[in-house]
ROKESE-964680 format. One record per atom (N, C-alpha, C): atom name; y, z, x; residue in one letter. Coordinates in steps of 0.2 Angstrom, whole numbers, always signed. Atoms other than C-alpha are relative to their C-alpha. Layout:
// ROKESE-964680
<pt CA,<Y,Z,X>,A>,
...
This chain:
// ROKESE-964680
<pt N,<+5,+5,-1>,M>,
<pt CA,<+392,-1,-155>,M>,
<pt C,<+3,-6,+2>,M>,
<pt N,<-3,+6,-2>,S>,
<pt CA,<+396,-16,-145>,S>,
<pt C,<-4,-6,-2>,S>,
<pt N,<+3,+6,+2>,I>,
<pt CA,<+392,-34,-150>,I>,
<pt C,<+0,-4,+6>,I>,
<pt N,<+1,+4,-6>,S>,
<pt CA,<+386,-45,-135>,S>,
<pt C,<+1,-7,-3>,S>,
<pt N,<-1,+7,+2>,T>,
<pt CA,<+392,-63,-136>,T>,
<pt C,<-3,-4,+6>,T>,
<pt N,<+3,+4,-5>,T>,
<pt CA,<+381,-76,-127>,T>,
<pt C,<+4,-7,+0>,T>,
<pt N,<-3,+7,+0>,T>,
<pt CA,<+389,-92,-121>,T>,
<pt C,<-3,-4,+5>,T>,
<pt N,<+3,+5,-4>,I>,
<pt CA,<+384,-108,-112>,I>,
<pt C,<+5,-5,+1>,I>,
<pt N,<-5,+5,+0>,S>,
<pt CA,<+395,-121,-105>,S>,
<pt C,<-3,-7,-3>,S>,
<pt N,<+2,+6,+3>,A>,
<pt CA,<+394,-138,-113>,A>,
<pt C,<-4,-5,+5>,A>,
<pt N,<+3,+4,-6>,R>,
<pt CA,<+390,-146,-96>,R>,
<pt C,<-7,+2,+2>,R>,
<pt N,<+6,-3,-1>,E>,
<pt CA,<+376,-134,-94>,E>,
<pt C,<-5,-3,-5>,E>,
<pt N,<+5,+3,+5>,V>,
<pt CA,<+368,-140,-110>,V>,
<pt C,<-2,-7,+1>,V>,
<pt N,<+1,+7,-1>,I>,
<pt CA,<+370,-158,-106>,I>,
<pt C,<-4,-1,+7>,I>,
<pt N,<+3,+2,-7>,N>,
<pt CA,<+365,-158,-87>,N>,
<pt C,<-5,+5,+2>,N>,
<pt N,<+5,-5,-2>,D>,
<pt CA,<+353,-143,-86>,D>,
<pt C,<-5,+1,-6>,D>,
<pt N,<+4,-2,+5>,L>,
<pt CA,<+346,-137,-102>,L>,
<pt C,<-4,-6,-4>,L>,
<pt N,<+3,+6,+3>,V>,
<pt CA,<+342,-154,-111>,V>,
<pt C,<-5,-3,+5>,V>,
<pt N,<+4,+3,-5>,P>,
<pt CA,<+335,-162,-95>,P>,
<pt C,<-7,+4,+1>,P>,
<pt N,<+5,-4,-1>,K>,
<pt CA,<+324,-147,-92>,K>,
<pt C,<-5,+0,-6>,K>,
<pt N,<+4,+0,+6>,L>,
<pt CA,<+317,-147,-110>,L>,
<pt C,<-4,-6,+0>,L>,
<pt N,<+3,+6,+0>,N>,
<pt CA,<+313,-165,-108>,N>,
<pt C,<-6,+0,+5>,N>,
<pt N,<+5,+0,-5>,A>,
<pt CA,<+304,-162,-92>,A>,
<pt C,<-6,+4,-2>,A>,
<pt N,<+5,-4,+2>,V>,
<pt CA,<+294,-148,-99>,V>,
<pt C,<-5,-4,-5>,V>,
<pt N,<+4,+4,+5>,E>,
<pt CA,<+289,-159,-114>,E>,
<pt C,<-5,-5,+4>,E>,
<pt N,<+4,+5,-4>,K>,
<pt CA,<+283,-173,-101>,K>,
<pt C,<-5,+4,+4>,K>,
<pt N,<+5,-4,-4>,Q>,
<pt CA,<+274,-160,-90>,Q>,
<pt C,<-6,+2,-5>,Q>,
<pt N,<+5,-2,+5>,I>,
<pt CA,<+265,-153,-105>,I>,
<pt C,<-5,-6,-2>,I>,
<pt N,<+3,+6,+2>,K>,
<pt CA,<+260,-170,-111>,K>,
<pt C,<-5,-3,+6>,K>,
<pt N,<+3,+3,-5>,L>,
<pt CA,<+255,-177,-94>,L>,
<pt C,<-5,+5,+4>,L>,
<pt N,<+4,-4,-5>,T>,
<pt CA,<+249,-162,-83>,T>,
<pt C,<-6,+4,-4>,T>,
<pt N,<+5,-4,+4>,I>,
<pt CA,<+240,-151,-96>,I>,
<pt C,<-5,-4,-3>,I>,
<pt N,<+5,+5,+4>,S>,
<pt CA,<+233,-165,-106>,S>,
<pt C,<-5,-3,+5>,S>,
<pt N,<+4,+2,-5>,A>,
<pt CA,<+226,-172,-90>,A>,
<pt C,<-6,+5,+2>,A>,
<pt N,<+5,-5,-1>,V>,
<pt CA,<+217,-156,-86>,V>,
<pt C,<-5,+1,-6>,V>,
<pt N,<+4,-1,+6>,V>,
<pt CA,<+211,-154,-104>,V>,
<pt C,<-5,-6,+0>,V>,
<pt N,<+4,+5,+0>,E>,
<pt CA,<+204,-171,-103>,E>,
<pt C,<-5,-2,+6>,E>,
<pt N,<+3,+1,-6>,A>,
<pt CA,<+197,-171,-86>,A>,
<pt C,<-8,+2,-1>,A>,
<pt N,<+7,-1,+1>,S>,
<pt CA,<+178,-172,-86>,S>,
<pt C,<-3,+5,+5>,S>,
<pt N,<+3,-5,-5>,S>,
<pt CA,<+175,-161,-71>,S>,
<pt C,<+3,+7,-1>,S>,
<pt N,<-3,-7,+2>,T>,
<pt CA,<+185,-146,-78>,T>,
<pt C,<-5,+3,-4>,T>,
<pt N,<+5,-4,+3>,A>,
<pt CA,<+174,-132,-83>,A>,
<pt C,<+2,+1,-8>,A>,
<pt N,<-2,-1,+7>,P>,
<pt CA,<+173,-129,-102>,P>,
<pt C,<+5,+6,-2>,P>,
<pt N,<-4,-6,+1>,E>,
<pt CA,<+181,-112,-101>,E>,
<pt C,<+8,-2,+2>,E>,
<pt N,<-7,+2,-2>,Q>,
<pt CA,<+196,-120,-91>,Q>,
<pt C,<+3,-5,-5>,Q>,
<pt N,<-2,+4,+5>,K>,
<pt CA,<+197,-134,-104>,K>,
<pt C,<+3,+4,-6>,K>,
<pt N,<-2,-4,+6>,E>,
<pt CA,<+198,-121,-118>,E>,
<pt C,<+7,+3,+2>,E>,
<pt N,<-6,-4,-2>,R>,
<pt CA,<+211,-111,-108>,R>,
<pt C,<+6,-5,+0>,R>,
<pt N,<-5,+4,-1>,Y>,
<pt CA,<+222,-126,-105>,Y>,
<pt C,<+2,-3,-7>,Y>,
<pt N,<-1,+3,+7>,A>,
<pt CA,<+220,-133,-123>,A>,
<pt C,<+4,+6,-4>,A>,
<pt N,<-3,-5,+4>,K>,
<pt CA,<+226,-116,-130>,K>,
<pt C,<+7,+1,+3>,K>,
<pt N,<-6,+0,-3>,L>,
<pt CA,<+240,-116,-117>,L>,
<pt C,<+5,-5,-2>,L>,
<pt N,<-3,+6,+2>,K>,
<pt CA,<+245,-133,-122>,K>,
<pt C,<+3,+1,-7>,K>,
<pt N,<-2,-1,+7>,A>,
<pt CA,<+246,-128,-140>,A>,
<pt C,<+6,+5,+0>,A>,
<pt N,<-5,-6,+0>,E>,
<pt CA,<+256,-112,-136>,E>,
<pt C,<+7,-3,+3>,E>,
<pt N,<-6,+3,-3>,F>,
<pt CA,<+268,-122,-125>,F>,
<pt C,<+4,-5,-6>,F>,
<pt N,<-2,+5,+5>,Q>,
<pt CA,<+270,-136,-139>,Q>,
<pt C,<+4,+4,-6>,Q>,
<pt N,<-3,-4,+5>,L>,
<pt CA,<+274,-122,-152>,L>,
<pt C,<+6,+3,+2>,L>,
<pt N,<-7,-3,-3>,E>,
<pt CA,<+287,-114,-141>,E>,
<pt C,<+5,-5,+1>,E>,
<pt N,<-5,+6,-1>,L>,
<pt CA,<+295,-131,-137>,L>,
<pt C,<+3,-2,-7>,L>,
<pt N,<-3,+2,+7>,T>,
<pt CA,<+296,-135,-156>,T>,
<pt C,<+5,+5,-2>,T>,
<pt N,<-5,-5,+3>,M>,
<pt CA,<+304,-118,-160>,M>,
<pt C,<+7,-1,+4>,M>,
<pt N,<-6,+0,-4>,I>,
<pt CA,<+316,-120,-145>,I>,
<pt C,<+4,-6,-3>,I>,
<pt N,<-4,+6,+2>,R>,
<pt CA,<+321,-138,-151>,R>,
<pt C,<+3,+1,-6>,R>,
<pt N,<-3,-1,+7>,M>,
<pt CA,<+324,-133,-169>,M>,
<pt C,<+6,+4,+1>,M>,
<pt N,<-6,-4,-1>,N>,
<pt CA,<+336,-120,-163>,N>,
<pt C,<+6,-4,+4>,N>,
<pt N,<-4,+4,-4>,L>,
<pt CA,<+344,-131,-150>,L>,
<pt C,<+3,-6,-4>,L>,
<pt N,<-3,+5,+4>,E>,
<pt CA,<+346,-145,-163>,E>,
<pt C,<+6,+3,-4>,E>,
<pt N,<-5,-3,+4>,H>,
<pt CA,<+357,-133,-173>,H>,
<pt C,<+6,+0,+5>,H>,
<pt N,<-6,-1,-5>,L>,
<pt CA,<+368,-130,-157>,L>,
<pt C,<+3,-7,+1>,L>,
<pt N,<-2,+7,-2>,L>,
<pt CA,<+369,-149,-153>,L>,
<pt C,<+4,-3,-6>,L>,
<pt N,<-4,+3,+6>,K>,
<pt CA,<+375,-153,-171>,K>,
<pt C,<+6,+4,-1>,K>,
<pt N,<-6,-4,+1>,R>,
<pt CA,<+387,-138,-172>,R>,
<pt C,<+5,-2,+5>,R>,
<pt N,<-5,+1,-6>,Y>,
<pt CA,<+395,-142,-155>,Y>,
<pt C,<+0,-8,+2>,Y>,
<pt N,<+0,+7,-2>,R>,
<pt CA,<+393,-161,-156>,R>,
<pt C,<+6,-3,+3>,R>,
<pt N,<-6,+2,-3>,N>,
<pt CA,<+411,-165,-153>,N>,
<pt C,<+2,+2,+7>,N>,
<pt N,<-1,-3,-6>,E>,
<pt CA,<+413,-153,-139>,E>,
<pt C,<-5,-3,+6>,E>,
<pt N,<+5,+2,-5>,L>,
<pt CA,<+397,-159,-130>,L>,
<pt C,<+2,-8,+1>,L>,
<pt N,<-2,+6,-1>,E>,
<pt CA,<+403,-177,-132>,E>,
<pt C,<+6,-1,+4>,E>,
<pt N,<-6,+0,-4>,A>,
<pt CA,<+420,-173,-125>,A>,
<pt C,<-2,+2,+7>,A>,
<pt N,<+2,-2,-7>,A>,
<pt CA,<+412,-164,-110>,A>,
<pt C,<-4,-6,+4>,A>,
<pt N,<+4,+6,-3>,M>,
<pt CA,<+400,-179,-107>,M>,
<pt C,<+5,-5,+2>,M>,
<pt N,<-4,+5,-2>,N>,
<pt CA,<+414,-191,-107>,N>,
<pt C,<+5,+2,+5>,N>,
<pt N,<-5,-2,-5>,D>,
<pt CA,<+426,-181,-96>,D>,
<pt C,<-2,+8,+2>,D>,
<pt N,<+2,-7,-2>,P>,
<pt CA,<+419,-166,-86>,P>,
<pt C,<+6,+5,+0>,P>,
<pt N,<-6,-5,+0>,R>,
<pt CA,<+437,-158,-86>,R>,
<pt C,<+0,+3,-7>,R>,
<pt N,<+0,-3,+7>,K>,
<pt CA,<+434,-155,-105>,K>,
<pt C,<-6,+5,-2>,K>,
<pt N,<+5,-5,+1>,D>,
<pt CA,<+420,-143,-102>,D>,
<pt C,<+2,+6,-3>,D>,
<pt N,<-2,-6,+3>,M>,
<pt CA,<+420,-128,-112>,M>,
<pt C,<-6,+5,-2>,M>,
<pt N,<+6,-5,+1>,L>,
<pt CA,<+410,-112,-116>,L>,
<pt C,<-1,-1,-8>,L>,
<pt N,<+2,+0,+7>,L>,
<pt CA,<+400,-113,-132>,L>,
<pt C,<-3,+7,-2>,L>,
<pt N,<+2,-7,+3>,T>,
<pt CA,<+397,-97,-142>,T>,
<pt C,<-7,-1,-4>,T>,
<pt N,<+6,+1,+3>,L>,
<pt CA,<+379,-96,-146>,L>,
<pt C,<-2,+6,-6>,L>,
<pt N,<+2,-6,+5>,D>,
<pt CA,<+372,-87,-162>,D>,
<pt C,<-7,+3,+3>,D>,
<pt N,<+6,-3,-2>,A>,
<pt CA,<+357,-76,-160>,A>,
<pt C,<-6,-5,+1>,A>,
<pt N,<+6,+5,+0>,Y>,
<pt CA,<+344,-90,-163>,Y>,
<pt C,<+1,-5,+6>,Y>,
<pt N,<-1,+5,-6>,E>,
<pt CA,<+352,-102,-151>,E>,
<pt C,<+0,+4,+7>,E>,
<pt N,<+0,-3,-6>,A>,
<pt CA,<+354,-89,-138>,A>,
<pt C,<-8,+2,+2>,A>,
<pt N,<+7,-1,-1>,T>,
<pt CA,<+335,-85,-140>,T>,
<pt C,<-3,-6,+3>,T>,
<pt N,<+3,+6,-1>,A>,
<pt CA,<+331,-103,-139>,A>,
<pt C,<+2,-2,+7>,A>,
<pt N,<-2,+1,-7>,V>,
<pt CA,<+341,-105,-123>,V>,
<pt C,<-4,+4,+5>,V>,
<pt N,<+4,-5,-4>,E>,
<pt CA,<+333,-90,-115>,E>,
<pt C,<-7,-2,+1>,E>,
<pt N,<+7,+2,+0>,N>,
<pt CA,<+316,-96,-120>,N>,
<pt C,<-1,-7,+3>,N>,
<pt N,<+0,+7,-3>,A>,
<pt CA,<+319,-114,-114>,A>,
<pt C,<+0,+1,+8>,A>,
<pt N,<+0,-1,-7>,K>,
<pt CA,<+323,-107,-97>,K>,
<pt C,<-7,+3,+3>,K>,
<pt N,<+7,-3,-1>,Q>,
<pt CA,<+307,-96,-97>,Q>,
<pt C,<-5,-5,+0>,Q>,
<pt N,<+6,+5,+1>,L>,
<pt CA,<+296,-110,-103>,L>,
<pt C,<+0,-5,+6>,L>,
<pt N,<-1,+5,-6>,Y>,
<pt CA,<+303,-122,-89>,Y>,
<pt C,<-3,+4,+6>,Y>,
<pt N,<+3,-3,-6>,A>,
<pt CA,<+299,-109,-76>,A>,
<pt C,<-7,+1,+0>,A>,
<pt N,<+7,-1,+1>,R>,
<pt CA,<+282,-105,-83>,R>,
<pt C,<-4,-6,+1>,R>,
<pt N,<+3,+6,-1>,V>,
<pt CA,<+277,-123,-84>,V>,
<pt C,<+0,-2,+8>,V>,
<pt N,<+0,+2,-7>,Q>,
<pt CA,<+283,-126,-66>,Q>,
<pt C,<-5,+4,+4>,Q>,
<pt N,<+5,-4,-3>,R>,
<pt CA,<+273,-111,-60>,R>,
<pt C,<-7,-3,-1>,R>,
<pt N,<+6,+3,+2>,L>,
<pt CA,<+258,-118,-69>,L>,
<pt C,<-2,-6,+4>,L>,
<pt N,<+1,+6,-4>,Q>,
<pt CA,<+260,-135,-61>,Q>,
<pt C,<-1,+1,+7>,Q>,
<pt N,<+1,-2,-7>,Q>,
<pt CA,<+261,-127,-44>,Q>,
<pt C,<-6,+4,+1>,Q>,
<pt N,<+6,-4,-1>,G>,
<pt CA,<+245,-118,-47>,G>,
<pt C,<+0,+7,+0>,G>,
<pt N,<-1,-8,+0>,H>,
<pt CA,<+252,-100,-49>,H>,
<pt C,<-2,+3,-6>,H>,
């Protein structure tokens, strides 16, 4: 039985993952909330988007909880990589952190598709 280890670079966390999560959160607040509150939107659409917003927010909360653990655990390594790109290193993720990273990427893609009308 082989054990798979998931890693992510400190710079990827800093420059890709965290900014995308912040963008998703902003898009959820602005885009989906605007659709839910729009008076011209059909009631069925409003209900669909309200459920979607709640689903996205729950997913985002779960991702943030697990990433908070990652950020605390590797605080020194992340700070070093922020201050000097040459100090970038691979961070080993536990199962929850790995799931959070993967879910964050999927949620970002999903919100992007929704915003583009797909």
